[in-house]
C-alpha positions as CSV (number, residue, x, y, z in Angstrom):
1,M,-16.5,-12.3,32.6
2,A,-15.7,-10.1,35.6
3,A,-17.8,-6.9,35.7
4,I,-16.0,-3.8,34.2
5,H,-14.4,-2.0,37.2
6,W,-13.7,1.6,37.1
7,Q,-9.9,1.1,37.1
8,S,-10.4,-0.6,33.8
9,A,-12.0,2.7,32.2
10,A,-9.2,4.7,33.7
11,D,-6.6,2.3,32.0
12,V,-8.5,2.5,28.8
13,L,-8.7,6.3,29.0
14,V,-5.1,6.8,29.9
15,L,-3.8,4.6,27.2
16,A,-5.9,6.3,24.5
17,V,-4.8,9.4,25.4
18,A,-1.2,8.3,25.2
19,I,-1.8,6.9,21.8
20,H,-3.7,9.7,20.8
21,L,-0.4,12.1,21.4
22,L,1.7,9.5,19.7
23,L,-0.6,9.5,16.7
24,R,-0.8,13.5,16.5
25,W,3.0,13.8,17.1
26,S,3.9,11.1,14.4
27,R,1.4,12.7,11.7
28,E,3.1,16.2,12.2
29,A,6.5,14.3,12.1
30,R,5.5,12.3,9.1
31,A,6.2,9.2,11.1
32,L,2.6,8.0,11.3
33,R,3.5,4.7,9.4
34,L,6.2,3.9,11.9
35,A,4.0,4.6,14.9
36,L,1.2,2.5,13.7
37,S,3.7,-0.3,13.1
38,I,4.8,0.0,16.6
39,L,1.5,-0.4,18.1
40,A,0.7,-3.2,15.7
41,L,3.8,-5.1,16.8
42,R,3.0,-4.6,20.4
43,V,-0.7,-5.9,20.1
44,A,0.7,-8.9,18.1
45,A,3.3,-9.7,20.8
46,L,0.5,-9.7,23.4
47,V,-1.9,-11.7,21.1
48,T,1.1,-14.4,20.4
49,R,2.0,-14.4,24.2
50,E,-1.5,-15.4,25.0
51,L,-1.6,-18.0,22.4
52,N,1.6,-19.4,24.2
53,L,3.7,-18.7,21.0
54,L,7.0,-18.0,23.2
55,I,9.4,-17.7,20.3
56,T,7.2,-15.6,18.0
57,S,6.3,-13.2,21.0
58,W,10.0,-12.7,21.8
59,V,10.7,-11.8,18.0
60,L,8.0,-9.5,18.0
61,D,9.1,-7.9,21.2
62,A,12.5,-7.6,19.8
63,A,11.0,-5.9,16.5
64,T,9.0,-3.3,18.6
65,I,12.3,-2.4,20.7
66,V,14.1,-2.1,17.3
67,A,11.2,0.1,15.8
68,L,11.3,2.4,19.0
69,L,15.0,3.1,18.7
70,V,14.5,3.6,15.1
71,L,11.8,6.1,15.8
72,V,14.0,8.1,18.6
73,I,17.1,8.1,16.3
74,A,15.6,8.8,12.9
75,F,13.3,11.5,14.4
76,Q,15.3,12.9,17.1
77,P,14.9,16.6,15.9
78,E,11.3,16.2,16.0
79,L,11.2,14.6,19.4
80,R,13.3,17.7,20.7
81,R,10.8,20.2,19.1
82,A,8.0,18.4,20.6
83,V,9.5,18.5,24.2
84,M,10.3,22.1,23.9
85,R,6.7,23.0,22.8
86,M,5.2,20.8,25.9
87,D,4.5,24.4,27.4
88,L,2.6,25.5,24.4
89,F,-0.9,24.8,24.5
90,G,-2.1,25.8,21.0
91,R,-0.5,28.7,19.1
92,A,0.7,32.0,21.1
93,A,-2.0,34.2,22.2
94,P,-2.1,37.7,20.5
95,E,-0.9,39.3,23.6
96,R,2.1,36.9,23.7
97,Q,2.7,37.4,20.0
98,L,3.2,41.4,20.0
99,P,7.0,41.0,21.2
100,V,7.7,38.6,18.5
101,W,6.0,40.9,15.9
102,A,8.1,43.8,17.3
103,A,11.2,41.7,17.0
104,V,10.5,40.6,13.4
105,A,9.7,44.1,12.1
106,S,12.8,45.6,13.7
107,A,14.8,42.7,12.1
108,A,13.1,43.3,8.7
109,G,14.0,47.0,8.9
110,A,17.5,46.6,9.5
111,L,18.0,43.8,6.8
112,A,16.1,45.9,4.4
113,E,18.4,48.8,5.0
114,A,21.4,46.7,4.7
115,R,20.0,45.2,1.2
116,C,20.2,41.6,3.1
117,G,17.7,39.2,1.9
118,A,15.3,37.3,4.2
119,L,12.4,35.2,4.4
120,I,10.4,35.0,7.7
121,A,7.3,32.5,8.4
122,V,5.3,32.8,11.3
123,V,3.0,29.8,11.8
124,Q,-0.8,30.7,13.1
125,E,-3.4,28.1,13.6
126,D,-2.4,25.7,10.6
127,S,0.6,23.3,10.8
128,I,3.0,23.8,8.1
129,D,5.2,20.5,8.8
130,E,3.7,18.8,5.6
131,L,4.3,21.7,3.5
132,V,8.1,22.6,4.0
133,T,11.2,20.7,3.7
134,G,14.6,20.7,5.3
135,G,15.7,22.9,8.0
136,V,18.2,23.2,10.9
137,V,16.6,22.7,14.2
138,L,16.9,26.1,16.8
139,G,14.7,26.2,19.4
140,S,15.4,29.6,20.4
141,R,13.6,32.9,21.5
142,V,12.7,35.2,18.6
143,S,15.1,38.2,18.9
144,P,16.3,40.9,16.1
145,E,19.8,40.3,16.7
146,L,19.5,36.4,16.0
147,L,17.4,37.3,12.9
148,Q,19.7,39.4,11.4
149,A,22.6,37.0,12.3
150,I,20.9,34.3,10.6
151,F,20.3,36.1,7.3
152,Q,24.1,37.6,6.9
153,K,25.7,36.1,3.7
154,S,28.5,34.7,5.9
155,S,25.8,32.6,7.7
156,P,25.9,28.9,6.8
157,I,22.0,28.7,7.1
158,H,21.0,32.1,5.5
159,D,19.4,30.4,2.7
160,G,15.8,29.5,2.6
161,A,13.3,30.8,5.7
162,V,13.3,30.8,9.1
163,V,10.2,29.2,10.9
164,I,8.5,31.1,14.1
165,E,5.9,29.0,16.2
166,G,4.6,31.1,19.3
167,D,7.7,33.0,20.7
168,Q,10.3,30.4,19.6
169,L,12.4,30.4,16.3
170,V,12.2,26.5,15.7
171,R,14.0,26.1,12.6
172,A,16.1,27.9,9.9
173,R,17.2,26.9,6.3
174,V,13.7,25.7,5.5
175,F,12.5,25.5,1.9
176,L,8.9,26.6,1.3
177,P,6.6,25.5,-1.7
178,L,6.5,27.7,-4.6
179,T,3.3,29.2,-5.8
180,Q,1.8,27.7,-8.7
181,R,0.1,31.0,-9.9
182,P,1.3,33.6,-12.1
183,A,3.2,36.3,-10.0
184,P,4.8,39.5,-11.0
185,E,7.9,39.3,-13.2
186,H,10.0,40.9,-10.4
187,Y,9.4,38.5,-8.1
188,G,12.0,36.1,-7.2
189,T,12.2,32.7,-5.4
190,R,11.5,34.3,-1.9
191,H,8.6,36.0,-2.9
192,R,7.2,32.9,-5.0
193,S,7.9,31.0,-1.9
194,A,6.1,33.4,0.5
195,L,3.0,33.0,-1.8
196,G,3.0,29.5,-2.0
197,L,3.2,28.9,1.6
198,S,0.4,31.6,2.2
199,E,-2.0,29.8,-0.3
200,R,-1.7,26.7,1.4
201,S,-1.8,27.8,5.2
202,D,-2.6,30.8,7.2
203,A,1.0,31.6,7.9
204,V,2.3,35.1,7.8
205,I,5.4,35.6,5.8
206,I,7.8,38.6,5.3
207,V,10.1,38.8,2.6
208,V,13.0,41.4,2.4
209,S,14.4,41.9,-1.1
210,E,18.2,41.9,-1.7
211,E,17.9,43.7,-4.6
212,R,15.4,46.3,-4.0
213,G,15.5,46.5,0.0
214,E,12.0,46.3,0.2
215,I,9.7,44.7,3.0
216,T,6.8,42.4,1.8
217,F,4.1,41.2,3.8
218,T,2.3,38.0,2.6
219,R,-0.9,36.3,3.9
220,E,-3.8,34.4,2.5
221,G,-2.0,34.4,-1.2
222,R,-1.8,38.3,-1.1
223,S,1.4,40.4,-0.7
224,S,1.6,43.9,0.5
225,L,4.4,46.4,0.6
226,A,5.6,47.6,3.9
227,P,7.3,50.9,3.4
228,N,9.4,51.0,6.5
229,Q,9.5,48.9,9.7
230,D,6.8,51.0,11.7
231,A,4.3,50.0,8.8
232,L,5.3,46.5,8.8
233,L,4.7,46.5,12.6
234,A,1.2,48.0,11.9
235,M,0.4,45.3,9.5
236,L,1.4,42.5,11.6
237,R,-0.7,43.7,14.7
238,T,-3.5,43.6,12.7
239,V,-3.2,39.8,12.1
240,V,-6.2,38.0,13.6
241,P,-7.2,34.3,13.0
242,A,-8.4,34.2,9.3
243,D,-12.1,33.8,8.7
244,S,-12.1,33.0,5.2
245,D,-13.9,29.9,3.6
246,R,-10.5,28.2,3.0
247,S,-9.5,28.8,6.7
248,R,-13.0,27.6,7.8
249,R,-12.5,24.4,5.8
250,S,-9.1,23.8,6.8
251,R,-10.1,24.2,10.6
252,H,-13.0,21.9,9.9
253,A,-11.0,19.2,8.1
254,S,-8.2,19.6,11.1
255,R,-11.1,18.8,13.6
256,R,-12.3,15.8,11.5
257,T,-8.7,14.5,11.7
258,E,-8.5,15.3,15.1
259,L,-11.7,13.2,15.8
260,G,-10.7,10.4,13.7
261,M,-7.1,9.9,15.5
262,G,-9.3,10.2,18.8
263,I,-11.5,7.4,17.5
264,A,-8.7,5.5,16.3
265,A,-6.8,5.8,19.7
266,L,-9.7,4.8,21.8
267,A,-10.3,1.6,19.5
268,L,-6.6,0.7,19.9
269,S,-6.7,1.2,23.5
270,V,-9.9,-0.8,23.9
271,G,-8.1,-3.4,21.7
272,I,-5.0,-3.6,23.7
273,W,-6.9,-3.6,26.9
274,G,-9.1,-6.4,25.6
275,V,-6.1,-8.5,24.3
276,T,-4.3,-8.0,27.6
277,F,-7.1,-8.8,30.2
278,L,-10.0,-10.5,28.2
279,L,-8.3,-13.3,26.5
280,P,-8.1,-16.6,28.7
281,G,-4.8,-16.8,30.2
282,R,-2.6,-20.0,29.8
283,S,-1.7,-19.9,33.9
284,V,-3.8,-21.2,36.9
285,R,-2.9,-20.5,40.5
286,V,-4.2,-21.4,43.7
287,Q,-4.8,-18.7,46.3
288,T,-6.1,-18.9,49.8
289,V,-8.2,-15.9,50.6
290,P,-9.9,-14.4,53.9
291,I,-13.5,-14.4,54.3
292,E,-15.1,-11.2,54.8
293,F,-18.8,-11.1,56.5
294,S,-21.1,-8.5,55.6
295,D,-24.4,-7.3,56.6
296,V,-24.2,-9.0,60.0
297,P,-27.8,-8.7,61.4
298,P,-27.8,-6.1,64.4
299,G,-27.6,-7.5,68.0
300,L,-26.1,-10.6,66.6
301,T,-22.3,-11.5,66.5
302,I,-20.5,-14.2,64.7
303,A,-19.9,-17.1,67.4
304,G,-18.4,-19.9,65.3
305,Q,-17.7,-20.7,61.5
306,S,-17.0,-23.8,59.6
307,A,-14.0,-22.3,57.7
308,D,-11.7,-19.2,58.2
309,S,-10.9,-19.1,54.4
310,V,-11.4,-20.2,50.8
311,R,-9.1,-21.6,48.5
312,V,-9.8,-20.3,45.0
313,W,-8.5,-21.3,41.5
314,V,-7.9,-18.3,39.1
315,R,-6.7,-18.2,35.5
316,A,-4.9,-15.5,33.8
317,S,-1.6,-14.6,32.0
318,D,1.7,-14.4,33.4
319,F,1.8,-10.7,32.6
320,V,-1.6,-10.2,34.7
321,F,-0.3,-12.2,37.5
322,D,2.7,-10.2,37.8
323,S,1.0,-7.0,37.6
324,L,-1.7,-7.6,40.2
325,N,-1.5,-8.4,43.8
326,L,-3.8,-11.6,44.6
327,G,-3.2,-11.0,48.3
328,A,-6.0,-8.4,48.2
329,L,-8.5,-11.0,47.1
330,V,-11.2,-11.8,49.7
331,A,-14.4,-14.0,49.8
332,R,-17.4,-12.2,50.7
333,C,-20.2,-13.7,52.8
334,D,-23.4,-12.2,53.0
335,L,-25.4,-12.8,56.3
336,A,-28.3,-10.2,55.5
337,N,-30.8,-13.1,55.6
338,A,-29.0,-15.1,58.5
339,R,-30.9,-15.6,61.8
340,E,-29.6,-16.4,65.5
341,G,-28.3,-19.9,65.5
342,V,-26.4,-21.9,62.9
343,N,-27.0,-20.7,59.2
344,V,-25.8,-22.5,56.0
345,V,-24.8,-19.8,53.6
346,R,-23.7,-20.7,50.0
347,L,-20.7,-19.3,48.1
348,D,-21.3,-18.5,44.7
349,A,-18.9,-17.0,42.1
350,S,-19.8,-13.7,43.0
351,A,-18.5,-14.2,46.4
352,V,-14.8,-13.5,45.2
353,D,-14.6,-10.3,43.1
354,V,-11.6,-10.8,40.9
355,P,-10.0,-8.0,39.1
356,P,-10.1,-7.8,35.4
357,G,-7.9,-10.3,33.5
358,I,-8.3,-12.9,36.2
359,R,-11.0,-15.5,35.7
360,L,-12.4,-17.6,38.6
361,E,-12.1,-21.2,37.7
362,G,-13.3,-22.9,41.1
363,W,-13.5,-22.6,45.0
364,T,-13.9,-24.7,48.0
365,P,-15.6,-24.6,50.3
366,H,-19.1,-23.9,48.1
367,E,-20.8,-23.3,51.5
368,L,-20.3,-22.2,55.1
369,Q,-22.0,-22.7,58.4
370,V,-21.9,-19.8,60.5
371,R,-23.3,-19.6,64.2
372,L,-24.8,-16.2,65.2
373,A,-25.4,-15.4,68.9
374,R,-26.1,-12.7,70.8
375,P,-23.3,-11.1,72.8
376,S,-23.1,-12.4,76.4
377,R,-23.5,-9.6,78.9
378,T,-21.2,-9.1,81.5
379,P,-22.7,-8.4,85.4
């Protein structure tokens, strides 16, 4: 087997990053099984192609394409949301979130004054994708006017909650999990939903009561009344990443999950690379490669040689042959131990440095006669 090249390591690393991003997105979008199925189909197609099972490989290729189409069609909103969030490396920084807090406080104050119920969830570090259901994808900048318009009774999406991530209002008409703990009797569905989500994540939830016109600030399973818009804004500005035991455990679990997905992505990448480049191919090609002389002794030049090229027989899969340029192959002849006159240099398998995925089956000639001489001096 040929030595591992740096290009192979780069290929494995890039493929591992791509697989990790796919697994991370599919986990958040609840499409992990489908994503793993697509990867498994692709690996199976590569293996069957190497085993010369042509019909089976065609069927698996077709199944992979169908699975990809299902992924794109069935999870189109999640894909659109992932594209919109490509510029967000993590959650919004505190200074970026200040305009969001101001917009939320302004909207909550206006809605409370108008006795219009509202439920606003602002995502922090923890993902809430596995905790909420439903939703209409929006993908708009947060503004007081938009929030007020959504919760008007004439709006078709006023039921449920809106979800804010960073400075984006990503979804509306989202249903949050209800708390299972005892709650005050005057708490309705909105308040119980806010408590339920805050008990399972570090999200900040603002509730506007339709009956009483009150604003409630909810976080970490606790609710506090905000007398007015300014008081709510002051509460929101105190929000910093939680340092409770639950939050630390959640972050540790998230890191373990990320590490597990990273290891799985690397293992899958190595497996795909190995199936593609390490299994013996079914095709053999004959290639004529030029001879490259190295370490020619100083003061000597090549005055003659028994052959100008070497014929090599190489084995690989058709995919590897189509992906690589065999015209770049050369046969290297080391003249470090050569002397003036005729030298017999033996060519071994290391003389032809074949890329990963290609196996050297044979070559001819196995030795060269190289005549070295001192360059003639002109008068």
